[in-house]
C-alpha positions in Angstrom: 37.9 -32.5 29.6 38.0 -31.5 25.9 37.1 -34.8 24.1 34.6 -34.7 21.4 31.9 -36.4 23.6 32.6 -34.1 26.6 32.0 -31.1 24.4 28.8 -32.6 23.0 27.6 -33.6 26.5 28.4 -30.2 27.9 27.1 -27.8 25.3 24.7 -29.6 22.9 22.9 -32.4 24.8 19.4 -31.3 25.8 16.4 -33.6 26.5 14.6 -34.4 23.3 10.9 -33.6 23.0 8.5 -36.4 23.6 8.4 -38.9 20.8 11.9 -38.1 19.6 15.3 -39.7 20.2 17.9 -37.0 20.3 21.7 -36.5 21.0 23.5 -39.6 22.3 22.7 -42.4 19.9 23.7 -43.3 16.4 20.8 -41.7 14.8 18.1 -39.2 15.8 14.5 -40.4 15.6 11.5 -38.2 15.2 8.0 -38.7 13.9 6.3 -37.0 10.9 2.6 -36.4 11.1 0.3 -38.6 8.9 -0.3 -37.1 5.5 2.8 -35.0 5.6 6.1 -35.0 3.7 9.5 -34.3 5.3 11.1 -31.1 4.3 14.9 -30.7 4.7 17.4 -28.0 4.3 21.2 -27.7 4.9 23.5 -24.7 5.1 27.2 -24.2 5.6 28.7 -21.2 7.5 32.5 -20.9 6.9 34.7 -18.5 8.9 36.1 -15.8 6.7 33.4 -16.4 4.0 30.1 -16.3 5.9 31.1 -14.7 9.1 34.0 -12.7 10.6 36.5 -14.4 12.9 35.4 -12.0 15.7 31.7 -12.5 15.2 29.6 -12.7 18.4 29.3 -16.4 19.0 25.8 -16.1 20.5 24.6 -14.3 17.3 26.4 -16.9 15.2 24.6 -19.8 17.0 21.3 -18.0 16.3 22.0 -17.3 12.7 23.3 -20.8 11.9 19.9 -22.2 12.6 17.8 -19.3 11.5 19.1 -19.6 7.9 17.8 -23.1 7.7 14.5 -22.3 9.4 14.1 -19.6 6.8 14.3 -22.3 4.1 11.7 -24.3 5.8 9.5 -21.2 6.0 9.9 -20.8 2.2 8.3 -24.1 1.7 5.5 -23.4 4.3 6.9 -26.2 6.4 6.6 -26.5 10.1 10.0 -27.0 11.9 10.6 -30.3 13.6 14.2 -30.6 14.5 17.8 -30.1 13.4 21.3 -31.6 13.2 24.5 -29.6 13.9 28.0 -30.3 12.5 30.7 -28.1 14.1 34.4 -28.1 13.1 36.7 -26.2 15.4 40.5 -25.4 15.2 40.6 -25.4 19.0 38.4 -25.7 22.1 37.3 -22.3 23.5 34.8 -23.0 26.3 33.6 -19.4 26.5 32.9 -19.4 22.7 31.2 -22.7 22.8 29.0 -21.7 25.7 27.8 -18.6 24.0 27.3 -20.2 20.6 25.4 -23.1 22.2 23.2 -20.6 24.1 22.4 -18.6 21.0 21.6 -21.8 19.0 19.4 -23.4 21.7 17.6 -20.1 22.4 16.5 -19.7 18.7 15.7 -23.5 18.5 13.3 -23.1 21.4 11.6 -20.0 19.7 11.3 -21.8 16.3 10.3 -25.2 17.8 13.3 -26.8 16.0 15.3 -28.7 18.7 18.8 -30.0 18.2 18.5 -33.7 18.1 21.9 -34.9 16.7 25.1 -33.9 15.0 28.9 -34.2 15.0 32.0 -32.3 16.1 35.5 -32.5 14.7 38.8 -30.6 14.6 39.3 -28.2 11.8 42.8 -27.6 10.3 41.9 -23.8 10.0 38.9 -21.8 10.9 35.4 -22.7 12.2 32.9 -24.6 9.9 29.3 -24.9 10.9 26.8 -27.1 9.1 23.1 -27.3 10.1 20.5 -29.6 8.6 16.9 -28.7 9.5 13.9 -30.9 9.2 10.2 -29.8 8.9 6.9 -31.2 7.7 4.4 -30.1 5.2 1.3 -31.5 3.5 2.3 -32.3 -0.1 -0.5 -30.3 -1.6 0.4 -27.3 0.6 4.1 -26.9 0.0 4.9 -23.5 -1.4 6.9 -24.2 -4.5 8.9 -21.8 -6.7 7.2 -23.1 -9.8 3.6 -22.2 -8.7 3.4 -18.4 -9.4 0.7 -17.3 -11.9 0.2 -14.2 -14.0 -2.0 -11.8 -12.1 -0.6 -12.8 -8.7 0.5 -10.1 -6.2 4.1 -10.1 -5.0 4.5 -9.8 -1.2 7.5 -9.4 1.1 7.7 -9.9 4.9 9.8 -7.7 7.0 12.1 -5.1 5.6 15.0 -4.9 3.1 18.5 -3.4 3.0 19.7 -3.4 6.6 21.8 -6.6 6.6 23.6 -5.5 3.4 24.5 -2.1 4.8 25.8 -3.7 8.1 28.0 -6.2 6.1 29.4 -3.4 3.9 30.2 -1.4 7.0 32.0 -4.3 8.6 33.9 -5.0 5.4 35.1 -1.5 5.0 33.1 -1.0 1.7 31.3 2.0 3.3 32.9 4.7 5.6 32.4 3.6 9.2 29.3 5.1 10.8 28.9 3.7 14.3 25.3 4.8 14.6 24.3 3.2 11.2 26.1 0.0 12.2 24.4 -0.2 15.5 21.1 0.3 13.7 21.6 -2.4 11.1 23.9 -5.1 12.7 21.2 -7.0 14.5 19.4 -7.6 11.2 22.6 -9.1 9.8 23.6 -11.2 12.8 20.2 -12.3 14.3 17.7 -12.7 11.4 14.1 -13.6 12.4 12.4 -15.6 9.5 8.7 -15.6 9.7 8.3 -19.4 10.1 4.9 -19.4 11.8 3.4 -17.0 9.4 4.7 -19.0 6.5 3.4 -22.3 7.8 -0.1 -20.8 7.7 0.1 -19.6 4.0 -1.3 -22.9 2.7 -4.3 -22.3 0.5 -3.5 -18.6 0.4 -0.1 -18.2 -1.4 1.1 -19.8 -4.6 4.8 -19.6 -4.7 7.4 -18.5 -2.1 11.1 -18.4 -1.4 13.4 -16.7 1.3 15.5 -13.8 0.4 19.1 -14.8 1.1 21.0 -13.6 -2.0 19.1 -10.4 -2.9 15.5 -9.7 -3.8 16.0 -9.5 -7.6 18.1 -12.6 -7.8 15.9 -14.7 -5.6 12.6 -13.5 -7.2 14.3 -14.4 -10.5 14.3 -18.1 -9.3 10.4 -18.0 -8.9 10.1 -16.4 -12.3 12.2 -18.9 -14.2 10.6 -21.8 -12.4 7.1 -20.5 -13.1 7.7 -19.2 -16.6 6.6 -15.7 -15.7 7.8 -12.1 -15.4 7.3 -9.5 -12.7 6.9 -5.8 -12.2 8.0 -4.3 -8.9 7.2 -0.8 -7.6 10.4 0.5 -6.1 8.6 3.1 -4.0 6.5 0.3 -2.4 9.5 -1.8 -1.3 9.8 -2.0 2.5 13.1 -0.2 3.0 14.4 -0.6 6.6 14.0 2.7 8.5 17.7 2.7 9.5 18.6 3.4 5.8 16.8 6.8 5.6 20.1 8.8 5.6 22.0 6.4 3.2 22.9 7.7 -0.2 20.2 6.8 -2.8 22.5 4.6 -5.0 23.8 2.7 -1.9 20.2 2.3 -0.6 19.0 0.9 -4.0 21.8 -1.6 -4.2 21.1 -2.8 -0.6 17.3 -3.1 -1.1 17.3 -4.7 -4.6 20.5 -6.9 -4.3 21.4 -7.1 -0.7 21.5 -10.6 0.8 21.2 -12.1 4.3 17.6 -10.8 4.6 15.9 -14.2 5.5 12.4 -12.8 4.9 9.8 -14.3 2.7 8.9 -13.2 -0.9 5.7 -14.9 -2.0 3.0 -14.6 -4.6 -0.8 -14.8 -4.1 -3.9 -14.0 -6.0 -5.4 -10.5 -5.5 -8.5 -12.1 -3.9 -6.3 -13.2 -0.9 -5.2 -9.7 0.1 -7.6 -9.5 3.1 -6.7 -13.0 4.2 -2.9 -12.1 4.0 -3.5 -8.9 6.0 -5.5 -10.7 8.7 -2.9 -13.5 9.0 0.0 -10.9 9.2 -2.0 -9.0 12.0 -2.6 -12.2 13.9 1.1 -13.3 13.7 2.4 -9.7 14.2 4.4 -9.9 10.9 4.9 -6.9 8.6 3.9 -7.7 5.0 4.0 -5.4 2.0 2.6 -5.8 -1.5 5.4 -4.7 -3.8 4.3 -5.7 -7.4 2.7 -8.4 -9.5 3.4 -11.4 -11.7 2.7 -11.0 -15.5 3.4 -13.0 -18.7 6.9 -12.8 -20.1 10.4 -13.0 -18.7 12.5 -11.0 -16.3 11.8 -8.3 -13.7 10.9 -4.7 -14.4 11.3 -2.2 -11.6 9.3 1.1 -11.9 9.1 4.3 -9.9 5.9 6.1 -8.8 5.4 7.5 -12.2 5.7 4.2 -13.9 9.1 4.9 -15.4 11.7 2.1 -15.4 14.3 2.3 -12.6 17.9 1.8 -13.8 19.4 -1.2 -12.1 23.2 -1.4 -11.7 23.0 -4.2 -9.2 23.1 -8.0 -9.1 22.8 -10.5 -6.3 25.2 -12.7 -4.3 26.8 -15.7 -5.9 29.3 -17.9 -4.0 31.3 -18.6 -7.2 31.1 -15.2 -9.0 
């Protein structure tokens, strides 16, 4: 059977965790711990815009939820659950089985179970909408407007690999099978540091996730906080797969490449040991890449302190 309810029952109904009412009723129900606020995030993935028609469905299921969990991480919120909206031009059971498996596998890792949603027929192409819910204490939320002059700037994970993979797949770079194999997983199966982020309360000041490029996303913190930043280009955590990439291509990927879904956060210098200890405990790579200062904008410098010429921007859906 291929009815809407058959598809939901076959691929997306899982037992809800204790205390929750999940798939199968008019609304999902879930508790929020006393003294916490609800954090929510929604993202759309559209075929031909956010993913290729031949994208691996298991990876697509993973990424559809991961990009939302990344937003929760940017607020220091603990994931609670999620809703899935799925619009399909036709029923493909093999595709649905793989997509659902990738989605549920990541949901189990992140502690963000699927507790409701909707399916419908699409006139053309696949559209995926995920809404994720988390909880955070009001005084501990990591807000963009909280950076302060003197703060260190930190990044989790590495930069550049997703952008290189995307440009290879789009034909913007000459095809290099080895380079694609080394970077594609970063594009299709991002792993945001949600557990690390949820423990940054009292340590970090401001944070966001890097989705549209480091410079563009850091700029959101700076505008909200009324500050400027200086970044050390040589300190940036360039993904090891980019070692053989031309310097100008590498610079663009590192400073402006999107789809990273890692954390950029600020914290006072006195928290360096605490950040290092937390990163070690959580097995998360963290790199101190610059500092917040009075003024406006971002200045990127090399090891000698000379300004690095920037011929790059960030991703904008409507540019």
